[in-house]
N, CA and C atoms as an extended XYZ file, in Angstrom:
582
Properties=species:S:1:pos:R:3:atomname:S:1:resname:S:1:resid:I:1 pbc="F F F"
N        -5.319       23.010      -17.837 N   MET     1
C        -6.363       22.387      -17.021 CA  MET     1
C        -6.363       23.049      -15.640 C   MET     1
N        -7.549       23.360      -15.162 N   SER     2
C        -7.667       24.009      -13.860 CA  SER     2
C        -7.504       22.972      -12.735 C   SER     2
N        -7.244       23.461      -11.547 N   ILE     3
C        -7.121       22.579      -10.390 CA  ILE     3
C        -8.458       21.882      -10.124 C   ILE     3
N        -9.556       22.571      -10.338 N   THR     4
C       -10.869       21.934      -10.154 CA  THR     4
C       -11.046       20.775      -11.124 C   THR     4
N       -10.619       20.958      -12.362 N   GLU     5
C       -10.699       19.860      -13.339 CA  GLU     5
C        -9.788       18.706      -12.921 C   GLU     5
N        -8.610       19.032      -12.414 N   THR     6
C        -7.694       17.990      -11.942 CA  THR     6
C        -8.325       17.214      -10.794 C   THR     6
N        -8.926       17.934       -9.852 N   LYS     7
C        -9.613       17.277       -8.725 CA  LYS     7
C       -10.696       16.334       -9.243 C   LYS     7
N       -11.523       16.834      -10.153 N   ASN     8
C       -12.608       16.013      -10.692 CA  ASN     8
C       -12.073       14.793      -11.434 C   ASN     8
N       -10.977       14.968      -12.176 N   ASP     9
C       -10.373       13.836      -12.889 CA  ASP     9
C        -9.793       12.814      -11.917 C   ASP     9
N        -9.182       13.291      -10.842 N   LEU    10
C        -8.648       12.378       -9.828 CA  LEU    10
C        -9.782       11.550       -9.223 C   LEU    10
N       -10.872       12.208       -8.898 N   LEU    11
C       -12.024       11.491       -8.342 CA  LEU    11
C       -12.584       10.483       -9.341 C   LEU    11
N       -12.607       10.855      -10.625 N   LYS    12
C       -13.056        9.914      -11.666 CA  LYS    12
C       -12.093        8.742      -11.774 C   LYS    12
N       -10.782        9.028      -11.725 N   ASP    13
C        -9.777        7.953      -11.780 CA  ASP    13
C       -10.036        6.924      -10.686 C   ASP    13
N       -10.424        7.420       -9.518 N   LEU    14
C       -10.664        6.556       -8.362 CA  LEU    14
C       -12.108        6.045       -8.297 C   LEU    14
N       -12.902        6.446       -9.282 N   LYS    15
C       -14.318        6.065       -9.342 CA  LYS    15
C       -15.075        6.529       -8.094 C   LYS    15
N       -14.758        7.743       -7.664 N   LEU    16
C       -15.417        8.337       -6.504 CA  LEU    16
C       -16.338        9.449       -6.981 C   LEU    16
N       -17.517        9.482       -6.448 N   ASP    17
C       -18.495       10.505       -6.806 CA  ASP    17
C       -18.348       11.681       -5.850 C   ASP    17
N       -17.908       12.810       -6.384 N   GLU    18
C       -17.670       13.977       -5.538 CA  GLU    18
C       -18.941       14.509       -4.896 C   GLU    18
N       -20.093       14.183       -5.469 N   THR    19
C       -21.338       14.690       -4.895 CA  THR    19
C       -21.774       13.879       -3.681 C   THR    19
N       -21.236       12.674       -3.543 N   VAL    20
C       -21.617       11.807       -2.426 CA  VAL    20
C       -20.866       12.180       -1.160 C   VAL    20
N       -19.609       12.572       -1.330 N   ARG    21
C       -18.783       12.805       -0.148 CA  ARG    21
C       -17.830       13.980       -0.387 C   ARG    21
N       -17.674       14.798        0.594 N   LEU    22
C       -16.768       15.925        0.532 CA  LEU    22
C       -15.464       15.529        1.236 C   LEU    22
N       -14.362       15.705        0.555 N   PHE    23
C       -13.055       15.396        1.131 CA  PHE    23
C       -12.388       16.719        1.494 C   PHE    23
N       -12.418       17.065        2.748 N   THR    24
C       -11.962       18.375        3.207 CA  THR    24
C       -10.549       18.722        2.735 C   THR    24
N        -9.549       17.834        2.892 N   PRO    25
C        -8.209       18.201        2.416 CA  PRO    25
C        -8.173       18.452        0.903 C   PRO    25
N        -8.900       17.625        0.152 N   LEU    26
C        -8.945       17.782       -1.299 CA  LEU    26
C        -9.603       19.118       -1.671 C   LEU    26
N       -10.668       19.465       -0.972 N   GLU    27
C       -11.341       20.739       -1.229 CA  GLU    27
C       -10.444       21.917       -0.855 C   GLU    27
N        -9.702       21.798        0.231 N   ALA    28
C        -8.784       22.869        0.641 CA  ALA    28
C        -7.684       23.055       -0.404 C   ALA    28
N        -7.173       21.951       -0.939 N   MET    29
C        -6.133       22.039       -1.967 CA  MET    29
C        -6.686       22.658       -3.243 C   MET    29
N        -7.936       22.332       -3.554 N   THR    30
C        -8.573       22.899       -4.748 CA  THR    30
C        -8.810       24.397       -4.550 C   THR    30
N        -9.348       24.767       -3.400 N   ALA    31
C        -9.613       26.183       -3.107 CA  ALA    31
C        -8.320       26.994       -3.097 C   ALA    31
N        -7.251       26.387       -2.622 N   GLY    32
C        -5.956       27.064       -2.572 CA  GLY    32
C        -5.188       27.001       -3.873 C   GLY    32
N        -5.783       26.326       -4.875 N   ASP    33
C        -5.201       26.238       -6.216 CA  ASP    33
C        -3.768       25.688       -6.189 C   ASP    33
N        -3.550       24.669       -5.362 N   THR    34
C        -2.199       24.102       -5.261 CA  THR    34
C        -1.882       23.207       -6.454 C   THR    34
N        -0.732       23.438       -7.037 N   ARG    35
C        -0.293       22.630       -8.181 CA  ARG    35
C         0.050       21.205       -7.765 C   ARG    35
N         0.261       20.994       -6.464 N   TYR    36
C         0.593       19.644       -6.003 CA  TYR    36
C        -0.493       18.634       -6.369 C   TYR    36
N        -1.722       19.083       -6.452 N   LEU    37
C        -2.808       18.171       -6.801 CA  LEU    37
C        -2.565       17.538       -8.173 C   LEU    37
N        -2.041       18.309       -9.113 N   ARG    38
C        -1.678       17.747      -10.428 CA  ARG    38
C        -0.575       16.704      -10.267 C   ARG    38
N         0.421       17.043       -9.466 N   ASP    39
C         1.524       16.103       -9.237 CA  ASP    39
C         1.014       14.797       -8.638 C   ASP    39
N         0.131       14.936       -7.662 N   LEU    40
C        -0.403       13.748       -6.996 CA  LEU    40
C        -1.143       12.857       -7.988 C   LEU    40
N        -1.970       13.452       -8.821 N   ARG    41
C        -2.716       12.665       -9.820 CA  ARG    41
C        -1.757       11.990      -10.796 C   ARG    41
N        -0.780       12.734      -11.297 N   ILE    42
C         0.198       12.162      -12.229 CA  ILE    42
C         0.993       11.051      -11.556 C   ILE    42
N         1.426       11.286      -10.320 N   ASN    43
C         2.191       10.267       -9.594 CA  ASN    43
C         1.370        8.996       -9.410 C   ASN    43
N         0.093        9.143       -9.082 N   LEU    44
C        -0.764        7.974       -8.910 CA  LEU    44
C        -0.920        7.226      -10.225 C   LEU    44
N        -1.226        7.940      -11.290 N   LYS    45
C        -1.389        7.293      -12.592 CA  LYS    45
C        -0.109        6.574      -13.012 C   LYS    45
N         1.033        7.228      -12.836 N   ASN    46
C         2.307        6.635      -13.243 CA  ASN    46
C         2.669        5.403      -12.422 C   ASN    46
N         2.455        5.466      -11.117 N   THR    47
C         2.845        4.326      -10.285 CA  THR    47
C         1.875        3.157      -10.444 C   THR    47
N         0.613        3.442      -10.711 N   LEU    48
C        -0.337        2.347      -10.974 CA  LEU    48
C        -0.071        1.683      -12.318 C   LEU    48
N         0.563        2.408      -13.239 N   ALA    49
C         0.837        1.890      -14.582 CA  ALA    49
C         2.277        1.404      -14.740 C   ALA    49
N         2.896        0.993      -13.662 N   SER    50
C         4.282        0.526      -13.697 CA  SER    50
C         4.471       -0.613      -14.694 C   SER    50
N         5.583       -0.592      -15.389 N   GLU    51
C         5.934       -1.699      -16.295 CA  GLU    51
C         6.324       -2.953      -15.511 C   GLU    51
N         6.599       -2.784      -14.226 N   ASN    52
C         7.116       -3.889      -13.419 CA  ASN    52
C         6.079       -4.522      -12.503 C   ASN    52
N         4.872       -3.991      -12.538 N   LEU    53
C         3.750       -4.530      -11.761 CA  LEU    53
C         2.558       -4.618      -12.701 C   LEU    53
N         1.811       -5.696      -12.619 N   SER    54
C         0.562       -5.734      -13.380 CA  SER    54
C        -0.406       -4.749      -12.728 C   SER    54
N        -1.441       -4.346      -13.458 N   ILE    55
C        -2.422       -3.420      -12.879 CA  ILE    55
C        -3.108       -4.079      -11.679 C   ILE    55
N        -3.346       -5.372      -11.761 N   LYS    56
C        -3.939       -6.094      -10.624 CA  LYS    56
C        -3.009       -6.017       -9.420 C   LYS    56
N        -1.718       -6.280       -9.612 N   GLU    57
C        -0.761       -6.199       -8.505 CA  GLU    57
C        -0.699       -4.790       -7.929 C   GLU    57
N        -0.688       -3.791       -8.822 N   ALA    58
C        -0.620       -2.403       -8.361 CA  ALA    58
C        -1.855       -2.060       -7.521 C   ALA    58
N        -3.022       -2.484       -7.973 N   CYS    59
C        -4.251       -2.213       -7.210 CA  CYS    59
C        -4.239       -2.944       -5.871 C   CYS    59
N        -3.691       -4.156       -5.841 N   LEU    60
C        -3.626       -4.904       -4.580 CA  LEU    60
C        -2.648       -4.256       -3.601 C   LEU    60
N        -1.527       -3.759       -4.101 N   ILE    61
C        -0.592       -3.035       -3.226 CA  ILE    61
C        -1.260       -1.767       -2.706 C   ILE    61
N        -1.943       -1.040       -3.594 N   ALA    62
C        -2.654        0.174       -3.169 CA  ALA    62
C        -3.721       -0.162       -2.136 C   ALA    62
N        -4.379       -1.302       -2.290 N   LEU    63
C        -5.366       -1.740       -1.300 CA  LEU    63
C        -4.695       -2.029        0.036 C   LEU    63
N        -3.541       -2.692        0.021 N   ALA    64
C        -2.825       -2.989        1.269 CA  ALA    64
C        -2.458       -1.698        1.999 C   ALA    64
N        -2.003       -0.702        1.254 N   VAL    65
C        -1.664        0.591        1.860 CA  VAL    65
C        -2.923        1.230        2.447 C   VAL    65
N        -4.000        1.221        1.680 N   SER    66
C        -5.259        1.811        2.145 CA  SER    66
C        -5.769        1.118        3.395 C   SER    66
N        -5.678       -0.210        3.419 N   ALA    67
C        -6.106       -0.981        4.597 CA  ALA    67
C        -5.241       -0.624        5.795 C   ALA    67
N        -3.937       -0.556        5.588 N   ASN    68
C        -3.015       -0.220        6.676 CA  ASN    68
C        -3.299        1.177        7.222 C   ASN    68
N        -3.666        2.080        6.333 N   GLU    69
C        -3.953        3.464        6.725 CA  GLU    69
C        -5.390        3.639        7.218 C   GLU    69
N        -6.143        2.557        7.228 N   LYS    70
C        -7.549        2.565        7.670 CA  LYS    70
C        -8.387        3.524        6.836 C   LYS    70
N        -8.100        3.584        5.552 N   ASN    71
C        -8.785        4.483        4.642 CA  ASN    71
C        -9.821        3.673        3.856 C   ASN    71
N       -11.042        3.661        4.369 N   GLU    72
C       -12.104        2.860        3.764 CA  GLU    72
C       -12.496        3.350        2.372 C   GLU    72
N       -12.409        4.640        2.143 N   VAL    73
C       -12.759        5.190        0.832 CA  VAL    73
C       -11.809        4.660       -0.230 C   VAL    73
N       -10.511        4.780        0.014 N   LEU    74
C        -9.532        4.285       -0.960 CA  LEU    74
C        -9.536        2.762       -1.023 C   LEU    74
N        -9.748        2.106        0.105 N   ALA    75
C        -9.802        0.633        0.098 CA  ALA    75
C       -10.922        0.151       -0.816 C   ALA    75
N       -12.078        0.785       -0.737 N   ALA    76
C       -13.196        0.394       -1.605 CA  ALA    76
C       -12.857        0.651       -3.071 C   ALA    76
N       -12.228        1.782       -3.347 N   SER    77
C       -11.853        2.123       -4.720 CA  SER    77
C       -10.856        1.110       -5.283 C   SER    77
N        -9.805        0.810       -4.510 N   PHE    78
C        -8.787       -0.109       -5.021 CA  PHE    78
C        -9.266       -1.557       -5.036 C   PHE    78
N       -10.192       -1.913       -4.145 N   THR    79
C       -10.802       -3.250       -4.206 CA  THR    79
C       -11.563       -3.397       -5.514 C   THR    79
N       -12.347       -2.406       -5.844 N   SER    80
C       -13.118       -2.433       -7.089 CA  SER    80
C       -12.186       -2.551       -8.299 C   SER    80
N       -11.145       -1.733       -8.327 N   SER    81
C       -10.197       -1.772       -9.444 CA  SER    81
C        -9.462       -3.105       -9.517 C   SER    81
N        -9.081       -3.635       -8.362 N   ALA    82
C        -8.387       -4.935       -8.349 CA  ALA    82
C        -9.296       -6.026       -8.907 C   ALA    82
N       -10.559       -6.020       -8.484 N   LYS    83
C       -11.508       -7.025       -8.988 CA  LYS    83
C       -11.744       -6.861      -10.483 C   LYS    83
N       -11.835       -5.632      -10.957 N   GLU    84
C       -11.990       -5.384      -12.397 CA  GLU    84
C       -10.805       -5.931      -13.188 C   GLU    84
N        -9.675       -6.050      -12.530 N   ASN    85
C        -8.464       -6.544      -13.188 CA  ASN    85
C        -8.114       -7.973      -12.789 C   ASN    85
N        -9.118       -8.716      -12.303 N   GLY    86
C        -8.951      -10.149      -12.102 CA  GLY    86
C        -8.687      -10.626      -10.688 C   GLY    86
N        -8.655       -9.752       -9.712 N   ALA    87
C        -8.419      -10.188       -8.328 CA  ALA    87
C        -9.634      -10.967       -7.820 C   ALA    87
N        -9.364      -12.023       -7.109 N   THR    88
C       -10.428      -12.849       -6.536 CA  THR    88
C       -10.743      -12.392       -5.120 C   THR    88
N       -11.861      -12.873       -4.601 N   ASP    89
C       -12.208      -12.571       -3.206 CA  ASP    89
C       -11.133      -13.091       -2.258 C   ASP    89
N       -10.564      -14.257       -2.575 N   ALA    90
C        -9.508      -14.824       -1.723 CA  ALA    90
C        -8.266      -13.937       -1.720 C   ALA    90
N        -7.917      -13.369       -2.868 N   GLU    91
C        -6.755      -12.481       -2.944 CA  GLU    91
C        -7.013      -11.176       -2.181 C   GLU    91
N        -8.212      -10.633       -2.326 N   ILE    92
C        -8.565       -9.408       -1.587 CA  ILE    92
C        -8.482       -9.681       -0.085 C   ILE    92
N        -9.052      -10.814        0.339 N   ALA    93
C        -9.029      -11.175        1.764 CA  ALA    93
C        -7.591      -11.315        2.252 C   ALA    93
N        -6.743      -11.906        1.418 N   GLU    94
C        -5.347      -12.106        1.833 CA  GLU    94
C        -4.600      -10.774        1.941 C   GLU    94
N        -4.947       -9.801        1.120 N   ILE    95
C        -4.329       -8.477        1.233 CA  ILE    95
C        -4.669       -7.865        2.597 C   ILE    95
N        -5.933       -7.951        2.989 N   TYR    96
C        -6.318       -7.436        4.317 CA  TYR    96
C        -5.608       -8.211        5.423 C   TYR    96
N        -5.524       -9.529        5.281 N   ALA    97
C        -4.841      -10.353        6.286 CA  ALA    97
C        -3.364       -9.993        6.371 C   ALA    97
N        -2.744       -9.789        5.224 N   CYS    98
C        -1.320       -9.420        5.187 CA  CYS    98
C        -1.096       -8.078        5.882 C   CYS    98
N        -1.941       -7.089        5.579 N   ALA    99
C        -1.799       -5.771        6.220 CA  ALA    99
C        -1.952       -5.886        7.732 C   ALA    99
N        -2.897       -6.705        8.180 N   SER   100
C        -3.098       -6.894        9.618 CA  SER   100
C        -1.902       -7.594       10.253 C   SER   100
N        -1.454       -8.679        9.617 N   MET   101
C        -0.329       -9.436       10.154 CA  MET   101
C         0.928       -8.570       10.243 C   MET   101
N         1.177       -7.765        9.215 N   LEU   102
C         2.367       -6.915        9.226 CA  LEU   102
C         2.256       -5.818       10.269 C   LEU   102
N         1.054       -5.339       10.531 N   SER   103
C         0.881       -4.358       11.605 CA  SER   103
C         1.310       -4.958       12.939 C   SER   103
N         0.961       -6.220       13.150 N   VAL   104
C         1.376       -6.932       14.367 CA  VAL   104
C         2.892       -7.082       14.398 C   VAL   104
N         3.443       -7.649       13.330 N   ASN   105
C         4.885       -7.917       13.281 CA  ASN   105
C         5.711       -6.639       13.355 C   ASN   105
N         5.266       -5.605       12.651 N   ASN   106
C         6.045       -4.373       12.627 CA  ASN   106
C         6.171       -3.750       13.999 C   ASN   106
N         5.138       -3.818       14.807 N   VAL   107
C         5.217       -3.287       16.177 CA  VAL   107
C         6.231       -4.096       16.979 C   VAL   107
N         6.113       -5.407       16.925 N   LEU   108
C         7.008       -6.274       17.706 CA  LEU   108
C         8.469       -6.084       17.299 C   LEU   108
N         8.729       -6.136       16.001 N   TYR   109
C        10.119       -6.072       15.548 CA  TYR   109
C        10.701       -4.667       15.641 C   TYR   109
N         9.870       -3.636       15.512 N   ARG   110
C        10.364       -2.271       15.770 CA  ARG   110
C        10.751       -2.134       17.231 C   ARG   110
N         9.940       -2.668       18.127 N   PHE   111
C        10.258       -2.632       19.555 CA  PHE   111
C        11.615       -3.280       19.798 C   PHE   111
N        11.791       -4.480       19.255 N   ARG   112
C        13.082       -5.165       19.450 CA  ARG   112
C        14.242       -4.331       18.916 C   ARG   112
N        14.045       -3.731       17.744 N   HIS   113
C        15.105       -2.936       17.134 CA  HIS   113
C        15.399       -1.672       17.957 C   HIS   113
N        14.359       -0.993       18.404 N   PHE   114
C        14.553        0.242       19.158 CA  PHE   114
C        15.220        0.000       20.507 C   PHE   114
N        14.803       -1.056       21.185 N   VAL   115
C        15.286       -1.304       22.544 CA  VAL   115
C        16.697       -1.897       22.542 C   VAL   115
N        17.002       -2.723       21.554 N   LYS   116
C        18.329       -3.354       21.439 CA  LYS   116
C        18.713       -4.131       22.713 C   LYS   116
N        17.761       -4.885       23.229 N   ASN   117
C        17.973       -5.707       24.418 CA  ASN   117
C        17.942       -7.169       23.982 C   ASN   117
N        19.047       -7.865       24.139 N   GLU   118
C        19.141       -9.254       23.676 CA  GLU   118
C        18.108      -10.167       24.318 C   GLU   118
N        17.694       -9.853       25.517 N   THR   119
C        16.673      -10.677       26.167 CA  THR   119
C        15.418      -10.708       25.312 C   THR   119
N        14.952       -9.542       24.854 N   TYR   120
C        13.758       -9.485       24.007 CA  TYR   120
C        14.023      -10.121       22.648 C   TYR   120
N        15.195       -9.864       22.107 N   THR   121
C        15.538      -10.402       20.794 CA  THR   121
C        15.538      -11.914       20.801 C   THR   121
N        15.958      -12.515       21.902 N   ASN   122
C        16.048      -13.977       21.986 CA  ASN   122
C        14.741      -14.650       22.398 C   ASN   122
N        13.768      -13.871       22.817 N   MET   123
C        12.471      -14.461       23.172 CA  MET   123
C        11.717      -14.835       21.899 C   MET   123
N        11.033      -15.977       21.901 N   PRO   124
C        10.233      -16.320       20.721 CA  PRO   124
C         9.115      -15.290       20.522 C   PRO   124
N         8.848      -14.981       19.269 N   ALA   125
C         7.813      -13.983       18.971 CA  ALA   125
C         6.452      -14.453       19.469 C   ALA   125
N         6.172      -15.737       19.367 N   GLY   126
C         4.905      -16.267       19.854 CA  GLY   126
C         3.699      -15.740       19.084 C   GLY   126
N         3.905      -15.415       17.820 N   ILE   127
C         2.840      -14.881       16.972 CA  ILE   127
C         2.661      -15.814       15.781 C   ILE   127
N         1.446      -16.299       15.605 N   LYS   128
C         1.132      -17.186       14.482 CA  LYS   128
C         1.170      -16.409       13.172 C   LYS   128
N         1.800      -17.000       12.171 N   MET   129
C         1.894      -16.382       10.842 CA  MET   129
C         1.754      -17.452        9.761 C   MET   129
N         0.824      -18.369        9.924 N   ASN   130
C         0.658      -19.468        8.982 CA  ASN   130
C         0.347      -18.993        7.567 C   ASN   130
N        -0.234      -17.834        7.446 N   ILE   131
C        -0.576      -17.299        6.126 CA  ILE   131
C         0.653      -17.182        5.226 C   ILE   131
N         1.823      -17.013        5.820 N   MET   132
C         3.045      -16.839        5.037 CA  MET   132
C         3.542      -18.132        4.395 C   MET   132
N         3.061      -19.263        4.869 N   MET   133
C         3.571      -20.537        4.373 CA  MET   133
C         3.135      -20.851        2.945 C   MET   133
N         1.874      -20.606        2.638 N   ASN   134
C         1.358      -20.937        1.314 CA  ASN   134
C         0.326      -19.880        0.889 C   ASN   134
N         0.776      -18.660        0.635 N   PRO   135
C        -0.170      -17.587        0.354 CA  PRO   135
C        -0.890      -17.758       -0.989 C   PRO   135
N        -2.142      -17.369       -0.999 N   VAL   136
C        -2.958      -17.394       -2.217 CA  VAL   136
C        -2.310      -16.522       -3.293 C   VAL   136
N        -1.712      -15.424       -2.888 N   LEU   137
C        -1.098      -14.465       -3.808 CA  LEU   137
C         0.218      -14.959       -4.398 C   LEU   137
N         0.729      -16.075       -3.892 N   GLY   138
C         2.055      -16.539       -4.288 CA  GLY   138
C         3.094      -15.934       -3.366 C   GLY   138
N         4.149      -16.662       -3.136 N   LYS   139
C         5.162      -16.257       -2.151 CA  LYS   139
C         5.840      -14.923       -2.517 C   LYS   139
N         6.225      -14.768       -3.778 N   GLU   140
C         6.948      -13.553       -4.178 CA  GLU   140
C         6.082      -12.313       -3.979 C   GLU   140
N         4.833      -12.361       -4.448 N   PHE   141
C         3.992      -11.172       -4.335 CA  PHE   141
C         3.587      -10.918       -2.888 C   PHE   141
N         3.342      -11.971       -2.131 N   PHE   142
C         3.017      -11.800       -0.711 CA  PHE   142
C         4.173      -11.113        0.010 C   PHE   142
N         5.390      -11.523       -0.287 N   GLU   143
C         6.573      -10.895        0.320 CA  GLU   143
C         6.713       -9.447       -0.137 C   GLU   143
N         6.372       -9.174       -1.396 N   LEU   144
C         6.449       -7.802       -1.897 CA  LEU   144
C         5.443       -6.904       -1.166 C   LEU   144
N         4.224       -7.396       -0.984 N   VAL   145
C         3.219       -6.629       -0.230 CA  VAL   145
C         3.690       -6.452        1.218 C   VAL   145
N         4.259       -7.496        1.791 N   SER   146
C         4.782       -7.417        3.162 CA  SER   146
C         5.871       -6.357        3.267 C   SER   146
N         6.717       -6.279        2.257 N   LEU   147
C         7.766       -5.259        2.214 CA  LEU   147
C         7.144       -3.863        2.172 C   LEU   147
N         6.133       -3.697        1.338 N   CYS   148
C         5.483       -2.378        1.216 CA  CYS   148
C         4.863       -1.938        2.534 C   CYS   148
N         4.137       -2.821        3.183 N   VAL   149
C         3.485       -2.468        4.449 CA  VAL   149
C         4.538       -2.217        5.528 C   VAL   149
N         5.597       -3.006        5.541 N   SER   150
C         6.665       -2.805        6.527 CA  SER   150
C         7.367       -1.465        6.323 C   SER   150
N         7.580       -1.084        5.063 N   ALA   151
C         8.189        0.224        4.780 CA  ALA   151
C         7.249        1.332        5.248 C   ALA   151
N         5.982        1.161        4.989 N   LEU   152
C         4.968        2.130        5.412 CA  LEU   152
C         4.958        2.299        6.928 C   LEU   152
N         5.128        1.195        7.641 N   ASN   153
C         5.097        1.223        9.104 CA  ASN   153
C         6.453        1.521        9.734 C   ASN   153
N         7.477        1.650        8.916 N   GLY   154
C         8.788        2.049        9.420 CA  GLY   154
C         9.522        1.008       10.232 C   GLY   154
N         9.359       -0.270        9.879 N   CYS   155
C        10.069       -1.325       10.598 CA  CYS   155
C        11.343       -1.698        9.829 C   CYS   155
N        12.454       -1.196       10.294 N   GLU   156
C        13.730       -1.389        9.591 CA  GLU   156
C        14.088       -2.867        9.420 C   GLU   156
N        13.976       -3.643       10.482 N   ASN   157
C        14.325       -5.059       10.387 CA  ASN   157
C        13.407       -5.792        9.427 C   ASN   157
N        12.114       -5.483        9.475 N   CYS   158
C        11.142       -6.138        8.592 CA  CYS   158
C        11.402       -5.761        7.139 C   CYS   158
N        11.696       -4.494        6.888 N   VAL   159
C        11.988       -4.043        5.525 CA  VAL   159
C        13.196       -4.807        4.984 C   VAL   159
N        14.253       -4.871        5.767 N   GLY   160
C        15.457       -5.581        5.328 CA  GLY   160
C        15.188       -7.048        5.045 C   GLY   160
N        14.447       -7.681        5.922 N   SER   161
C        14.144       -9.104        5.775 CA  SER   161
C        13.269       -9.372        4.549 C   SER   161
N        12.204       -8.596        4.383 N   HIS   162
C        11.300       -8.807        3.244 CA  HIS   162
C        11.960       -8.432        1.918 C   HIS   162
N        12.765       -7.385        1.917 N   GLU   163
C        13.452       -6.992        0.678 CA  GLU   163
C        14.400       -8.094        0.232 C   GLU   163
N        15.146       -8.668        1.170 N   ALA   164
C        16.054       -9.769        0.834 CA  ALA   164
C        15.267      -10.984        0.341 C   ALA   164
N        14.155      -11.255        0.976 N   SER   165
C        13.318      -12.393        0.583 CA  SER   165
C        12.754      -12.206       -0.818 C   SER   165
N        12.272      -11.024       -1.122 N   VAL   166
C        11.700      -10.754       -2.443 CA  VAL   166
C        12.774      -10.907       -3.522 C   VAL   166
N        13.966      -10.390       -3.263 N   ARG   167
C        15.055      -10.551       -4.242 CA  ARG   167
C        15.434      -12.013       -4.404 C   ARG   167
N        15.484      -12.742       -3.296 N   LYS   168
C        15.814      -14.171       -3.342 CA  LYS   168
C        14.773      -14.947       -4.158 C   LYS   168
N        13.535      -14.479       -4.135 N   LEU   169
C        12.464      -15.121       -4.890 CA  LEU   169
C        12.424      -14.662       -6.352 C   LEU   169
N        13.400      -13.847       -6.745 N   GLY   170
C        13.555      -13.498       -8.151 CA  GLY   170
C        13.088      -12.125       -8.584 C   GLY   170
N        12.637      -11.301       -7.674 N   SER   171
C        12.176       -9.953       -8.045 CA  SER   171
C        13.375       -9.064       -8.351 C   SER   171
N        13.344       -8.395       -9.492 N   PRO   172
C        14.410       -7.426       -9.760 CA  PRO   172
C        14.202       -6.168       -8.904 C   PRO   172
N        15.273       -5.461       -8.674 N   GLU   173
C        15.210       -4.269       -7.830 CA  GLU   173
C        14.240       -3.220       -8.377 C   GLU   173
N        14.115       -3.128       -9.696 N   VAL   174
C        13.219       -2.132      -10.282 CA  VAL   174
C        11.761       -2.442       -9.927 C   VAL   174
N        11.393       -3.716       -9.841 N   ARG   175
C        10.031       -4.099       -9.439 CA  ARG   175
C         9.793       -3.709       -7.976 C   ARG   175
N        10.782       -3.979       -7.148 N   ILE   176
C        10.686       -3.641       -5.729 CA  ILE   176
C        10.540       -2.128       -5.564 C   ILE   176
N        11.372       -1.386       -6.272 N   PHE   177
C        11.340        0.069       -6.143 CA  PHE   177
C        10.009        0.639       -6.623 C   PHE   177
N         9.475        0.097       -7.723 N   ASP   178
C         8.170        0.569       -8.209 CA  ASP   178
C         7.065        0.298       -7.192 C   ASP   178
N         7.136       -0.838       -6.519 N   ALA   179
C         6.142       -1.156       -5.482 CA  ALA   179
C         6.239       -0.170       -4.315 C   ALA   179
N         7.451        0.190       -3.950 N   ILE   180
C         7.646        1.149       -2.855 CA  ILE   180
C         7.220        2.553       -3.288 C   ILE   180
N         7.497        2.924       -4.527 N   ARG   181
C         7.035        4.236       -5.029 CA  ARG   181
C         5.510        4.306       -4.975 C   ARG   181
N         4.850        3.248       -5.407 N   LEU   182
C         3.389        3.200       -5.359 CA  LEU   182
C         2.897        3.318       -3.918 C   LEU   182
N         3.550        2.608       -3.014 N   THR   183
C         3.197        2.668       -1.593 CA  THR   183
C         3.270        4.105       -1.085 C   THR   183
N         4.325        4.803       -1.434 N   SER   184
C         4.493        6.175       -0.938 CA  SER   184
C         3.435        7.108       -1.531 C   SER   184
N         3.084        6.927       -2.797 N   VAL   185
C         2.081        7.784       -3.425 CA  VAL   185
C         0.695        7.540       -2.811 C   VAL   185
N         0.347        6.271       -2.592 N   VAL   186
C        -0.967        5.976       -2.012 CA  VAL   186
C        -1.033        6.467       -0.563 C   VAL   186
N         0.083        6.412        0.149 N   LYS   187
C         0.138        6.994        1.493 CA  LYS   187
C        -0.152        8.498        1.427 C   LYS   187
N         0.436        9.193        0.476 N   GLY   188
C         0.165       10.620        0.310 CA  GLY   188
C        -1.271       10.886       -0.108 C   GLY   188
N        -1.798       10.049       -0.991 N   LEU   189
C        -3.191       10.174       -1.421 CA  LEU   189
C        -4.140        9.992       -0.251 C   LEU   189
N        -3.775        9.103        0.647 N   SER   190
C        -4.609        8.819        1.816 CA  SER   190
C        -4.745       10.023        2.743 C   SER   190
N        -3.792       10.922        2.688 N   ALA   191
C        -3.879       12.147        3.495 CA  ALA   191
C        -4.831       13.172        2.880 C   ALA   191
N        -5.172       12.974        1.609 N   VAL   192
C        -6.002       13.926        0.886 CA  VAL   192
C        -7.433       13.426        0.722 C   VAL   192
N        -7.587       12.118        0.532 N   ILE   193
C        -8.909       11.521        0.328 CA  ILE   193
C        -9.140       10.504        1.428 C   ILE   193
N       -10.041       10.827        2.337 N   HIS   194
C       -10.367        9.912        3.436 CA  HIS   194
C       -11.738       10.211        3.989 C   HIS   194
């Protein structure tokens, strides 16, 4: 299979019409005949088809990554796929809310971690997070999405806290790892299609 065919198949996988929009990085990779494009497509297909995540969950995690990366093209694609696999409007809305909330928290808690000043650590965060109390997505999956976004944003304290919470809620490590693998692949995809 040629790189051009791989590009076209990737766009079909994402339900994107190549004639509507030109993706400069994707076109550069195609013109340069890079084999990485095949790897990227395979990695995306494999991580979306995880045995440890339903396709709906995988699409919702991919949507959270896309939202965090401000990638409207991928967000629309993964929203469509999530809805095709049973996601409700309330669940889609909560994914966007979760990505926004974690962006707020990750900045605050990274600051505290980087500065290592007890004065800041002991100050109340003063940030409302009521969405975490009774999430539409369920506590375990909401925490898993929170873990993915926190890993994406590089907040060490948040990653540790959410990972422990997800395990406490019964998630096996293989489910957590598959969610993080998917997060990393969609982050890479976001650099190519935007």
